C-alpha positions in Angstrom: -29.3 5.2 0.4 -30.1 1.6 0.1 -33.7 0.1 1.2 -35.4 -2.6 0.7 -39.3 -3.7 0.7 -38.4 -7.5 2.4 -37.4 -5.5 5.7 -40.9 -3.3 5.8 -43.4 -4.0 8.7 -40.3 -6.3 10.4 -38.8 -5.6 13.6 -34.9 -5.2 13.7 -32.3 -4.3 16.9 -29.6 -2.4 15.6 -26.9 -2.9 18.5 -24.1 -0.3 18.3 -24.2 3.1 16.5 -21.3 3.7 15.1 -21.4 4.6 11.2 -22.0 1.6 9.8 -25.1 1.1 12.7 -26.1 4.9 12.1 -26.2 3.6 8.1 -28.7 0.4 8.8 -30.6 2.3 11.2 -31.7 5.3 8.1 -31.8 2.2 5.8 -34.8 0.6 7.7 -36.5 3.0 9.0 -36.7 4.5 5.7 -37.8 1.3 4.3 -40.7 0.9 7.0 -39.3 -1.1 9.7 -39.9 -0.9 13.5 -36.4 -0.7 15.0 -35.4 -0.5 18.5 -32.3 0.9 18.8 -28.9 0.7 21.8 -25.7 2.0 22.3 -24.0 2.3 25.7 -22.8 6.1 24.5 -26.0 8.2 25.8 -25.0 11.0 23.0 -25.1 7.8 20.4 -28.9 7.5 21.2 -29.9 11.0 21.1 -31.0 11.7 17.3 -32.9 8.4 17.5 -35.3 9.9 20.5 -38.6 9.8 19.1 -37.7 8.4 15.8 -37.7 4.9 16.7 -38.0 2.7 20.0 -34.1 3.3 22.3 -33.3 0.3 24.5 -31.0 -2.6 25.3 -31.4 -5.6 23.3 -30.0 -7.3 25.9 -33.1 -6.2 28.2 -35.9 -6.4 25.4 -38.6 -9.6 24.4 -37.4 -10.0 21.0 -40.0 -12.2 20.4 -41.0 -11.8 16.7 -37.9 -9.7 15.6 -36.7 -10.9 11.7 -32.5 -10.0 12.8 -30.3 -8.7 15.5 -28.0 -6.1 14.0 -24.5 -5.9 15.6 -21.0 -3.9 14.8 -18.3 -6.5 13.5 -16.4 -5.6 16.6 -19.1 -7.6 18.6 -17.1 -10.7 19.5 -19.9 -13.2 18.9 -17.7 -16.0 20.7 -17.9 -13.7 24.2 -20.9 -11.5 24.1 -24.0 -11.8 25.8 -26.1 -10.8 22.6 -25.7 -13.8 20.8 -27.0 -16.4 23.5 -29.9 -14.0 24.2 -30.8 -13.6 20.5 -30.9 -17.4 20.3 -33.0 -17.7 22.9 -35.4 -15.9 21.0 -34.4 -17.8 17.9 -33.8 -15.1 16.1 -30.2 -14.1 14.2 -28.1 -11.8 14.8 -27.0 -10.4 11.4 -24.4 -7.4 10.4 -25.2 -4.6 7.5 -23.9 -7.1 4.8 -26.4 -9.6 5.4 -29.4 -6.6 5.2 -27.7 -6.2 1.9 -27.8 -9.2 0.8 -31.5 -8.9 1.6 -31.6 -6.4 -0.2 -30.1 -7.3 -4.0 -33.4 -8.4 -5.4 -34.9 -4.9 -5.5 -31.6 -3.1 -6.4 -31.3 -2.7 -10.2 -29.4 -5.8 -12.1 -25.7 -5.5 -10.5 -23.1 -8.2 -9.5 -21.3 -8.3 -6.2 -17.3 -9.1 -5.8 -16.9 -10.5 -2.3 -13.1 -11.0 -1.1 -11.4 -11.9 1.7 -8.3 -13.7 3.1 -6.0 -12.1 5.8 -3.7 -10.0 4.2 -4.3 -8.0 1.2 -8.0 -7.5 0.9 -8.0 -3.6 1.0 -5.6 -3.7 -2.0 -7.5 -6.2 -4.0 -10.5 -4.7 -3.5 -9.8 -1.0 -3.7 -7.7 -2.2 -7.4 -10.5 -4.1 -8.7 -12.7 -1.0 -8.1 -10.1 1.3 -9.6 -10.2 -1.0 -13.1 -14.0 -1.3 -13.3 -14.4 2.6 -12.4 -11.2 3.4 -15.6 -13.3 0.8 -17.5 -16.2 3.3 -17.5 -18.5 0.5 -15.1 -20.9 1.2 -12.7 -18.9 0.2 -9.5 -18.5 1.0 -5.8 -16.7 -0.3 -3.1 -17.8 -1.1 0.4 -17.8 -3.7 3.5 -14.3 -3.3 5.5 -13.4 -0.6 3.6 -14.7 3.3 2.3 -18.2 3.9 3.5 -21.2 2.0 4.9 -22.5 -0.5 2.2 -26.3 1.1 3.2 -25.4 4.2 3.3 -24.2 4.3 -0.5 -26.7 4.4 -3.6 -28.0 1.3 -5.7 -26.1 1.4 -8.7 -27.6 2.0 -11.7 -26.5 -0.1 -15.0 -24.8 2.3 -17.8 -23.3 0.9 -21.6 -20.0 -0.5 -20.0 -22.6 -3.0 -18.4 -24.4 -3.2 -15.0 -23.0 -1.7 -11.8 -20.5 -4.0 -9.4 -20.1 -3.9 -5.9 -17.0 -4.4 -4.7 -17.2 -5.8 -0.9 -14.0 -6.6 1.5 -15.4 -8.7 4.1 -13.2 -9.3 6.9 -14.1 -12.6 8.9 -16.1 -11.3 11.3 -18.6 -9.6 8.9 -18.8 -13.5 7.1 -19.7 -14.4 10.3 -22.9 -12.4 10.3 -24.3 -13.0 6.7 -25.9 -16.0 5.6 -27.4 -14.8 2.3 -24.7 -13.5 0.5 -24.4 -14.9 -2.5 -21.2 -13.3 -5.1 -20.9 -13.5 -8.5 -17.0 -13.5 -7.8 -15.6 -14.2 -4.3 -12.4 -14.4 -3.9 -10.5 -15.9 -0.8 -6.8 -14.4 -0.9 -5.0 -16.7 1.9 -5.6 -18.1 5.5 -2.9 -17.1 8.1 -3.4 -17.3 11.9 -4.9 -13.6 13.1 -7.7 -12.7 15.2 -7.6 -16.0 16.3 -9.2 -14.5 20.0 -12.5 -14.6 18.3 -12.6 -18.3 17.6 -11.3 -19.1 20.7 -7.7 -19.7 19.4 -8.6 -22.7 16.7 -7.2 -21.7 13.9 -9.4 -24.1 11.9 -12.8 -22.1 13.3 -11.2 -18.9 11.9 -10.4 -21.0 8.7 -13.8 -22.0 8.2 -14.9 -18.4 8.6 -13.2 -17.4 5.9 -14.3 -20.0 3.9 -17.7 -19.7 4.1 -18.0 -16.9 1.9 -17.0 -19.6 -1.4 -19.6 -22.1 0.3 -22.8 -19.5 0.2 -22.1 -19.0 -3.5 -24.6 -20.6 -5.8 -24.2 -23.3 -8.8 -22.3 -21.5 -11.6 -20.8 -18.7 -9.7 -17.4 -17.9 -9.7 -14.8 -18.7 -6.9 -11.2 -17.6 -6.4 -8.9 -19.3 -4.6 -4.7 -20.2 -3.7 -4.5 -23.7 -4.9 -2.8 -24.9 -1.5 -6.4 -23.4 0.2 -9.0 -24.7 -2.1 -7.3 -28.2 -0.7 -7.3 -27.7 2.4 -10.6 -26.3 2.6 -12.8 -27.8 0.1 -15.7 -25.6 0.9 -16.8 -24.6 -2.5 -19.7 -23.9 -3.4 -21.4 -27.1 -5.1 -20.9 -26.5 -9.0 -19.3 -23.4 -8.7 -16.6 -22.3 -11.4 -13.1 -22.2 -9.4 -10.4 -20.2 -10.4 -6.9 -21.0 -9.3 -4.9 -18.3 -7.9 -1.3 -19.4 -8.9 -2.1 -19.9 -12.2 -3.4 -16.2 -13.3 -0.9 -14.3 -14.6 -0.1 -17.5 -16.9 -3.1 -17.7 -18.0 -4.6 -13.8 -19.3 -2.1 -12.1 -21.0 -0.5 -9.8 -18.5 3.1 -11.2 -17.4 4.3 -11.1 -14.3 7.7 -9.2 -16.0 5.3 -6.8 -16.3 5.0 -6.1 -12.6 7.4 -3.6 -13.1 5.3 -1.1 -14.9 2.6 -0.9 -11.6 4.2 1.7 -8.9 1.3 1.0 -6.1 1.5 -3.0 -6.6 5.3 -3.7 -5.7 6.4 -7.2 -3.9 5.4 -10.2 -4.5 2.4 -10.4 -2.1 1.2 -7.4 -4.1 1.5 -9.5 -7.0 -1.2 -12.0 -6.1 -3.2 -9.4 -5.1 -2.9 -8.2 -8.1 -3.8 -11.7 -10.0 -6.9 -11.7 -8.2 -7.9 -8.2 -9.5 -6.9 -9.5 -13.0 -8.7 -12.9 -12.8 -12.0 -11.0 -11.2 -11.8 -9.0 -14.1 -11.4 -10.9 -16.8 -14.7 -12.9 -15.4 -16.2 -9.5 -15.3 -15.4 -9.0 -19.1 -12.7 -6.4 -18.9 -10.9 -6.1 -21.5 -6.3 -6.7 -21.0 -5.3 -3.5 -22.0 -8.1 -2.2 -19.8 -7.1 -4.1 -17.1 -3.1 -3.4 -17.8 -4.0 0.2 -18.1 -5.9 0.2 -14.6 -3.0 -1.7 -12.9 -0.1 1.1 -13.9 -2.4 3.7 -13.2 -3.4 2.4 -9.3 -2.4 5.1 -7.2 -2.2 2.4 -3.5 -3.5 3.0 -0.4 -2.8 4.8 2.9 -0.8 2.7 4.7 -0.1 0.2 2.6 3.4 0.2 1.5 3.4 3.6 1.2 6.0 5.9 -0.4 5.6 9.0 1.8 8.6 10.9 0.8 12.4 10.1 -0.5 14.6 12.1 2.1 18.4 12.9 1.2 18.0 9.6 -0.5 16.3 7.3 1.2 13.2 6.4 1.2 10.0 6.2 3.7 7.5 3.9 3.6 4.9 3.3 5.2 3.0 0.0 5.7 1.4 0.7 9.0 -1.4 -1.9 8.0 1.2 -4.9 8.1 0.0 -6.0 11.6 0.9 -9.5 12.3 4.4 -11.1 10.7 2.5 -12.6 7.6 1.5 -9.1 6.6 4.9 -7.7 6.9 7.0 -10.6 5.2 5.9 -9.2 1.8 6.8 -5.9 2.5 10.3 -6.6 3.7 10.5 -8.9 0.6 10.0 -5.8 -1.9 13.0 -3.9 -0.8 16.8 -4.2 -0.1 18.9 -1.9 2.6 16.0 -1.8 5.1 16.0 0.0 8.3 12.6 -1.7 9.7 10.7 -0.3 12.3 8.9 -3.5 14.3 6.9 -3.3 17.6 3.0 -3.0 18.9 1.3 -5.2 20.1 2.1 -8.6 18.7 -0.9 -10.9 17.4 1.8 -14.0 17.8 5.0 -15.1 18.8 8.4 -14.8 16.9 9.1 -13.7 13.8 6.7 -16.4 11.5 7.0 -15.5 8.0 9.4 -12.5 9.0 12.3 -15.0 9.5 12.6 -15.7 5.6 13.0 -12.1 5.2 15.8 -10.7 7.4 18.6 -10.6 4.4 17.2 -7.6 4.0 16.9 -5.7 6.7 20.3 -3.7 7.1 19.2 -3.0 11.2 16.1 -2.9 13.4 14.5 -0.3 15.5 12.0 -1.9 18.0 8.8 0.3 19.8 5.1 -1.0 22.0 5.4 -3.6 24.2 6.1 -6.2 21.8 9.5 -4.2 21.0 11.6 -6.4 23.4 10.8 -9.1 22.6 11.5 -8.9 19.3 14.8 -7.1 20.3 15.8 -10.4 21.4 14.6 -12.3 18.7 16.9 -10.2 15.6 19.7 -9.7 18.4 22.8 -11.3 16.9 21.2 -11.4 13.4 21.1 -7.8 12.4 22.1 -4.7 14.3 18.6 -3.9 16.2 17.9 -0.6 18.9 15.0 -0.7 21.5 13.5 2.4 21.0 10.3 2.2 22.5 8.7 5.3 20.3 8.0 5.7 16.8 9.7 9.1 17.3 12.7 7.9 18.8 12.6 5.2 15.7 12.3 7.1 13.2 14.9 9.8 14.1 17.3 6.8 14.8 16.9 5.6 11.7 17.2 8.9 9.3 20.5 9.1 11.1 21.8 5.6 10.1 20.3 5.1 7.0 22.2 5.8 3.9 21.2 6.9 0.2 19.4 3.8 -1.3 17.9 2.6 1.8 14.9 2.4 2.9 13.5 3.0 6.0 10.2 0.8 6.3 6.9 1.0 9.6 5.9 -2.4 9.5 5.3 -3.4 12.8 4.1 -6.7 12.1 2.1 -6.2 15.4 -1.2 -4.2 16.2 -1.5 -0.7 17.3 -3.6 -0.5 20.2 -0.6 -0.6 22.8 0.4 2.4 21.4 -2.6 4.3 19.3 -6.6 4.3 18.1 -5.6 1.6 15.3 -3.0 1.3 12.0 -4.0 4.8 11.2 -3.4 6.9 13.4 0.2 4.8 13.6 0.6 5.4 9.8 -0.1 9.2 10.1 2.2 9.5 13.1 4.9 7.8 10.8 4.1 10.1 7.8 4.4 13.4 10.0 7.9 12.3 11.4 8.5 12.2 8.2 7.4 15.1 6.6 9.4 17.1 9.6 12.3 15.7 8.1 12.1 16.9 4.8 
């Protein structure tokens, strides 16, 4: 695990004892900190009996505390912990901020931070994969993989210093104040999670761009030209790369995308461009980058090709939880039988509107199903299926060889599933029964 003398003899409260919370407590205790822990679930508190103080920070006198560490799932705009901590002058932070504080005592290393509304996970995993294939010590964390404090510090080798590749949501950035990334990537910004930002897209965009603003002079930032112009929140003296220019200047042509089986579609061209630029900045040779692009296996639930049954491809893009995320998947295929719906994050078809020419038929599910059916009626054949079981069965009956059955719901999953992973797992299981 990652520990730090910076936390020794300091007082911290940890609110929420899911995986990242547990990793945080263990790292703080191992570093000699004085820790108060709390979770509403009694069974989550039990392992800490006799090891540290147990009590609700909302009822505690926080005088002298160095921080209240909360899960990114805690809504700072509505949860009472923020005003309570503020009344004592105590910062509300996350495990990424603790990692930032620990960096000074870690072996020599670099940090790549990646944010954006869509594409974060793929880009993070792709950078990690290319570095690993090139022999560079690397790990990934943040919003992907194991909690960062649970991981072992990276030791340099003959290929270079270790590289921590962090996927960072806006929620995590909101809880971070001193993460100076050697390379920071802002992939894109489209409306999402606005309930956490009082319905204000400007607040959400500002949250994302703070990743760039925390950098020091001489560090590298990567963003779209349009986002860079609109936001203008780069650190003074940082070295900016424009995402749209990468494939013209790094010796890897756009036409090579055909050789990257898990990186199809225009959105993955942009994700790949970001990864190429990151790896170029880190000194990875073009041939090693090219090799990594070809061998990248992809992530589950992100344009994951599940199977081909009777000449029909079945693709799991359950991670498409808003229209901006689903539009690139629609653009990547032809003759699509589109399974769409769930818990809508915004009204309308959004960016999916422009890709309806790729859709042969639609099958709506979930709470937003009737709304999508109304929006699509008269434009593509549409069936209201309510459930994923029925949608897969109906799409399988209608699809012809060469067609693609695509689960890319453009919605959150919480009306019918615990998360998008469970939804994608169900789709995969249904497809496997067809084979």
